[in-house]
C-alpha positions as CSV (number, residue, x, y, z in Angstrom):
1,X,0.0,0.0,0.0
2,X,2.7,2.6,0.8
3,X,4.1,2.2,-2.8
4,X,0.6,2.8,-4.3
5,X,0.1,5.9,-2.1
6,X,3.4,7.4,-3.0
7,X,2.9,6.7,-6.7
8,X,-0.6,8.2,-6.8
9,X,0.6,11.2,-4.8
10,X,3.5,11.8,-7.2
11,X,1.2,11.5,-10.3
12,X,-1.3,13.9,-8.8
13,X,1.4,16.5,-8.0
14,X,2.6,16.2,-11.6
15,X,-1.0,17.0,-12.7
16,X,-0.9,20.2,-10.7
17,X,-2.7,19.0,-7.5
18,X,-1.9,20.0,-3.9
19,X,-1.5,16.8,-1.9
20,X,-1.5,16.2,1.9
21,X,-0.4,12.6,2.6
22,X,-1.5,10.5,5.6
23,X,-0.5,6.9,6.3
24,X,-3.7,5.4,4.8
25,X,-5.1,8.2,2.7
26,X,-4.5,11.4,0.6
27,X,-6.4,14.6,0.8
28,X,-6.0,16.5,-2.5
29,X,-7.0,19.8,-4.1
30,X,-7.3,19.3,-7.8
31,X,-7.5,21.7,-10.8
32,X,-11.0,21.7,-12.2
33,X,-10.0,19.9,-15.5
34,X,-8.1,17.2,-13.6
35,X,-11.0,16.6,-11.2
36,X,-13.4,16.3,-14.1
37,X,-11.1,13.8,-15.9
38,X,-10.7,11.7,-12.7
39,X,-14.5,12.0,-12.0
40,X,-14.0,13.3,-8.4
41,X,-14.6,16.6,-6.7
42,X,-11.9,19.4,-6.7
43,X,-11.5,18.6,-3.0
44,X,-11.2,14.8,-2.6
45,X,-10.1,12.3,0.0
46,X,-8.5,9.1,-1.4
47,X,-8.5,6.0,0.8
48,X,-6.1,3.1,0.3
49,X,-7.2,0.8,3.1
50,X,-10.6,-1.0,2.9
51,X,-10.6,-1.5,6.7
52,X,-10.4,2.3,7.4
53,X,-12.7,3.3,4.5
54,X,-16.0,4.5,6.0
55,X,-17.9,4.9,2.8
56,X,-17.0,8.6,2.1
57,X,-14.2,9.5,-0.3
58,X,-12.7,7.4,-3.1
59,X,-11.3,3.9,-2.4
60,X,-8.1,3.4,-4.4
61,X,-6.7,0.0,-5.2
62,X,-4.5,-1.4,-7.9
63,X,-7.6,-2.7,-9.7
64,X,-9.8,0.4,-9.1
65,X,-11.2,2.5,-12.0
66,X,-9.6,5.6,-10.4
67,X,-6.1,4.3,-11.1
68,X,-7.1,3.5,-14.7
69,X,-8.4,7.1,-15.1
70,X,-5.3,8.5,-13.5
71,X,-2.9,6.7,-15.8
72,X,-5.0,7.5,-18.8
73,X,-4.9,11.2,-17.8
74,X,-1.1,11.2,-17.6
75,X,-0.2,8.7,-20.3
76,X,1.4,11.4,-22.5
77,X,3.4,13.0,-19.7
78,X,6.8,11.8,-18.6
79,X,7.8,11.0,-22.2
80,X,10.8,13.3,-22.1
81,X,12.9,14.8,-19.4
82,X,16.3,16.5,-19.1
83,X,18.7,16.4,-16.1
84,X,22.0,17.9,-15.4
85,X,24.8,15.9,-13.7
86,X,26.7,17.9,-11.1
87,X,30.4,18.7,-11.9
88,X,32.7,15.8,-11.4
89,X,36.5,15.4,-11.2
90,X,37.9,15.6,-14.7
91,X,41.1,13.6,-15.1
92,X,44.3,15.5,-15.8
93,X,46.7,14.3,-18.5
94,X,44.1,13.1,-20.9
95,X,46.1,14.4,-23.9
96,X,48.8,11.8,-23.3
97,X,46.3,9.2,-22.2
98,X,44.3,9.6,-25.5
99,X,47.5,8.7,-27.5
100,X,47.9,5.5,-25.5
101,X,44.2,4.6,-25.5
102,X,43.5,5.0,-29.3
103,X,45.5,3.4,-32.1
104,X,45.5,4.4,-35.8
105,X,46.5,1.2,-37.6
106,X,47.5,2.8,-40.9
107,X,48.5,6.3,-39.9
108,X,49.5,8.6,-37.0
109,X,47.5,10.2,-34.2
110,X,48.7,13.3,-32.3
111,X,46.6,14.5,-29.4
112,X,46.7,18.3,-29.2
113,X,44.7,19.9,-26.4
114,X,42.1,19.0,-23.8
115,X,39.1,21.2,-22.8
116,X,36.4,20.9,-20.2
117,X,33.0,20.5,-21.8
118,X,29.4,19.5,-20.9
119,X,28.0,17.0,-23.4
120,X,24.5,15.8,-24.1
121,X,23.5,12.1,-23.9
122,X,20.2,10.6,-24.9
123,X,18.7,7.7,-23.0
124,X,16.1,6.0,-25.1
125,X,13.8,3.5,-23.4
126,X,12.2,0.8,-25.6
127,X,9.6,-1.7,-24.7
128,X,9.7,-5.0,-26.6
129,X,7.3,-7.9,-26.9
130,X,8.6,-11.2,-28.2
131,X,5.9,-13.6,-29.4
132,X,6.4,-17.3,-30.3
133,X,4.7,-20.2,-28.7
134,X,5.4,-18.2,-25.5
135,X,5.4,-14.5,-24.9
136,X,8.2,-12.4,-23.3
137,X,8.1,-8.7,-22.5
138,X,10.9,-6.4,-21.4
139,X,12.5,-3.0,-21.6
140,X,15.9,-1.9,-22.7
141,X,17.7,1.5,-22.5
142,X,20.0,2.6,-25.3
143,X,22.3,5.5,-24.2
144,X,24.3,7.4,-26.8
145,X,26.6,10.5,-26.9
146,X,24.6,12.9,-29.0
147,X,27.8,14.4,-30.5
148,X,29.6,11.2,-31.5
149,X,26.9,8.5,-31.3
150,X,29.2,6.5,-29.0
151,X,27.3,4.0,-26.8
152,X,27.4,4.8,-23.0
153,X,24.9,2.3,-21.5
154,X,26.5,2.4,-18.1
155,X,25.7,6.0,-17.6
156,X,22.2,5.3,-16.2
157,X,23.5,3.0,-13.5
158,X,25.9,5.7,-12.3
159,X,23.2,8.4,-11.8
160,X,22.3,7.2,-8.4
161,X,25.8,7.9,-7.2
162,X,26.0,11.6,-8.2
163,X,24.0,14.7,-7.7
164,X,21.6,15.7,-10.5
165,X,19.1,18.4,-11.0
166,X,16.3,18.9,-13.5
167,X,16.7,21.2,-16.5
168,X,19.4,21.7,-19.1
169,X,22.7,23.4,-19.2
170,X,24.9,25.0,-21.9
171,X,26.6,22.4,-24.1
172,X,29.6,23.6,-25.9
173,X,29.5,21.1,-28.8
174,X,26.6,21.1,-31.2
175,X,24.7,17.8,-30.9
176,X,23.9,15.8,-34.1
177,X,20.4,15.9,-35.5
178,X,17.9,14.0,-33.5
179,X,16.9,11.7,-36.4
180,X,20.5,10.5,-36.6
181,X,20.7,9.9,-32.9
182,X,17.4,8.1,-32.8
183,X,18.4,5.8,-35.7
184,X,21.6,4.9,-33.8
185,X,19.6,4.3,-30.7
186,X,17.3,1.9,-32.5
187,X,20.4,0.0,-33.7
188,X,21.7,-0.2,-30.2
189,X,18.3,-1.3,-28.9
190,X,18.1,-4.0,-31.4
191,X,21.5,-5.4,-30.2
192,X,20.4,-5.1,-26.5
193,X,17.1,-6.9,-27.2
194,X,19.0,-9.6,-29.0
195,X,21.2,-10.1,-26.0
196,X,18.3,-10.2,-23.6
197,X,16.4,-12.7,-25.7
198,X,19.4,-15.0,-26.4
199,X,18.4,-17.6,-23.8
200,X,14.8,-17.5,-24.9
201,X,15.8,-17.9,-28.5
202,X,18.0,-20.8,-27.7
203,X,15.2,-22.5,-25.8
204,X,12.9,-22.0,-28.8
205,X,15.5,-23.5,-31.1
206,X,16.0,-26.6,-28.9
207,X,12.3,-27.3,-28.8
208,X,11.9,-26.7,-32.5
209,X,14.7,-29.2,-33.2
210,X,13.2,-31.7,-30.8
211,X,9.8,-31.5,-32.5
212,X,11.4,-31.7,-36.0
213,X,13.4,-34.7,-35.0
214,X,10.3,-36.5,-33.7
215,X,8.4,-35.7,-36.9
216,X,11.3,-36.9,-39.1
217,X,11.6,-40.1,-37.1
218,X,7.8,-40.8,-37.3
219,X,7.5,-40.1,-41.0
220,X,10.7,-42.0,-41.7
221,X,9.2,-45.0,-40.0
222,X,6.1,-44.7,-42.2
223,X,8.1,-44.4,-45.4
224,X,10.3,-47.3,-44.4
225,X,7.3,-49.5,-43.7
226,X,5.9,-48.7,-47.1
227,X,9.3,-49.5,-48.7
228,X,9.4,-52.9,-46.9
229,X,5.9,-53.7,-48.1
230,X,6.9,-53.1,-51.7
231,X,10.0,-55.3,-51.3
232,X,8.3,-58.0,-49.2
233,X,5.4,-58.4,-51.6
234,X,7.5,-57.7,-54.6
235,X,4.8,-55.3,-55.9
236,X,4.8,-54.2,-59.5
237,X,2.6,-52.3,-61.8
238,X,-0.4,-50.5,-60.4
239,X,0.1,-51.8,-56.8
240,X,3.7,-50.5,-56.7
241,X,2.6,-47.1,-58.1
242,X,-0.1,-46.9,-55.4
243,X,2.4,-47.5,-52.6
244,X,5.0,-45.1,-54.1
245,X,2.2,-42.5,-54.3
246,X,1.5,-43.1,-50.6
247,X,5.3,-42.8,-49.9
248,X,5.3,-39.4,-51.7
249,X,2.2,-38.3,-49.8
250,X,4.0,-39.2,-46.5
251,X,7.0,-37.0,-47.6
252,X,4.7,-34.1,-48.4
253,X,2.8,-34.4,-45.1
254,X,6.2,-34.5,-43.2
255,X,7.3,-31.3,-44.9
256,X,4.0,-29.6,-44.2
257,X,4.2,-30.6,-40.5
258,X,7.8,-29.4,-40.2
259,X,6.8,-26.0,-41.8
260,X,4.0,-25.7,-39.3
261,X,6.5,-26.2,-36.4
262,X,8.8,-23.6,-37.9
263,X,5.9,-21.2,-38.0
264,X,4.9,-22.1,-34.4
265,X,8.4,-21.4,-33.0
266,X,9.1,-18.3,-35.3
267,X,10.1,-15.4,-33.1
268,X,8.2,-12.1,-33.8
269,X,9.4,-9.1,-31.9
270,X,7.5,-5.8,-31.5
271,X,9.4,-2.8,-30.3
272,X,8.1,0.7,-29.3
273,X,9.7,3.7,-27.8
274,X,8.5,4.5,-24.3
275,X,10.4,7.6,-23.1
276,X,13.5,9.7,-23.5
277,X,15.9,11.2,-21.0
278,X,18.6,13.7,-22.0
279,X,21.6,13.9,-19.7
280,X,24.0,16.8,-19.5
281,X,27.3,15.3,-18.4
282,X,30.8,16.8,-17.7
283,X,33.6,15.6,-19.9
284,X,37.1,16.2,-21.1
285,X,37.2,16.6,-24.9
286,X,40.6,15.9,-26.4
287,X,41.3,17.4,-29.8
288,X,43.5,15.3,-32.0
289,X,45.1,15.3,-35.5
290,X,45.0,12.2,-37.7
291,X,47.5,11.7,-40.5
292,X,47.7,9.1,-43.3
293,X,50.2,9.6,-46.1
294,X,49.9,13.3,-47.1
295,X,46.4,13.8,-45.7
296,X,45.4,15.1,-42.3
297,X,42.2,15.8,-40.4
298,X,41.1,16.9,-36.9
299,X,38.8,14.9,-34.7
300,X,38.1,14.6,-30.9
301,X,37.9,12.0,-28.3
302,X,35.7,12.1,-25.1
303,X,36.8,11.2,-21.6
304,X,33.6,10.7,-19.7
305,X,33.9,12.1,-16.2
306,X,31.0,9.9,-14.9
307,X,32.3,6.7,-16.4
308,X,36.0,7.6,-15.7
309,X,37.1,6.4,-19.1
310,X,37.4,7.3,-22.8
311,X,34.4,6.6,-24.9
312,X,35.1,4.7,-28.1
313,X,35.5,6.3,-31.5
314,X,32.8,5.3,-34.0
315,X,33.2,3.8,-37.4
316,X,31.9,6.4,-39.9
317,X,30.3,3.7,-42.0
318,X,28.8,0.9,-39.8
319,X,28.8,2.8,-36.4
320,X,30.9,0.1,-34.7
321,X,32.6,1.2,-31.5
322,X,36.4,1.4,-31.9
323,X,39.6,2.0,-30.1
324,X,41.8,0.8,-32.9
325,X,40.8,2.6,-36.2
326,X,41.7,2.4,-39.9
327,X,41.8,5.6,-41.9
328,X,40.2,5.9,-45.3
329,X,43.0,6.7,-47.7
330,X,40.8,9.1,-49.7
331,X,39.0,11.2,-47.1
332,X,40.4,9.9,-43.8
333,X,37.1,8.5,-42.6
334,X,37.4,6.6,-39.3
335,X,36.7,3.0,-40.1
336,X,36.7,-0.5,-38.6
337,X,38.6,-3.2,-40.3
338,X,35.6,-4.7,-42.1
339,X,34.7,-1.3,-43.6
340,X,38.2,-0.4,-44.7
341,X,38.9,-3.2,-47.2
342,X,37.3,-5.6,-49.7
343,X,37.1,-9.1,-48.3
344,X,37.0,-10.5,-51.8
345,X,40.0,-8.9,-53.5
346,X,41.9,-7.7,-50.3
347,X,42.3,-4.1,-51.5
348,X,42.0,-1.2,-49.1
349,X,38.6,0.3,-50.1
350,X,36.6,2.7,-47.9
351,X,33.0,1.4,-47.8
352,X,31.8,5.0,-46.9
353,X,33.4,6.4,-50.1
354,X,32.2,3.5,-52.2
355,X,28.9,2.3,-50.8
356,X,27.3,-0.8,-52.2
357,X,30.2,-2.6,-53.9
358,X,33.9,-2.7,-54.5
359,X,35.0,-0.5,-57.4
360,X,37.8,-2.9,-58.2
361,X,36.3,-6.4,-58.2
362,X,32.5,-5.6,-58.0
363,X,32.0,-7.5,-54.8
364,X,28.7,-6.3,-53.1
365,X,28.8,-5.2,-49.5
366,X,26.1,-5.5,-46.9
367,X,24.4,-2.1,-46.1
368,X,25.2,-0.8,-42.6
């Protein structure tokens, strides 16, 4: 009961109500529109214990219509919030540390300067429903740096250990467009959901294989029996054709039953976004110069003051997280190994500069 009282009190305060809390009830003053939506008076007493409810006021339980009306009233609130993490210790010597943490496999990296910044991170909460012969539900949270798209999933677990306040703060670097951040969050959520459902998927596969094996053994025995009958009776002509037709029908029926089992155990996953939280986090941003042959470019690396570590660089083609990077020899894109060469002909080819296929041998590449 205390949890229900606290939850209802918090939700009513979010709707603009004044709430006085007692151990077993709430006395509330509601805005007129809110009172009308909840179908109670503007001054209402909400009871949470049937034993002390004397007939006046609203009795609130987990199954009561009042709770349903309250959540329906607030269903579109709480979708987005912003909080600022208090200043943290920012490591000194990150310039030298960046040069030891990151490696350029086909070029040179020179860290230049470090500056204190406040960066934006987006926490995207997704609800998923996995449906097969059983149903599983769950929620994942994808956290990304809005300036680099680097994953930072451990940020949320660190929030309980630091001071935070609502609202936003100035961020020195310009965040990437929201649609780019959201697409990256969806990719991260897909991987997180895949990890969470790994055991469930393995269980489905085991049961599917068990059922297929049983079907194959059963229909194999039927087919073998027909074959023995043909041999034992030395059937020929129309009789043999009849038994062979039966044998073919058995094979067709086996294939149909196996297809039914595959459909039964097929895993369908529905995903929907639930809410978004933007974090403003202190960081050290290290500017660096990258060189390959006669080309050079500037980039930056982020030392996260909350995680106490450097965030990975991101492949500019497939968005893989990297600490060892390949440089594109045409425009110095930061690449992973897979996106920096052609697996078929072995040449160094940037998949970002040449999307779709290798310009040398024509080998087609999977789209990131």
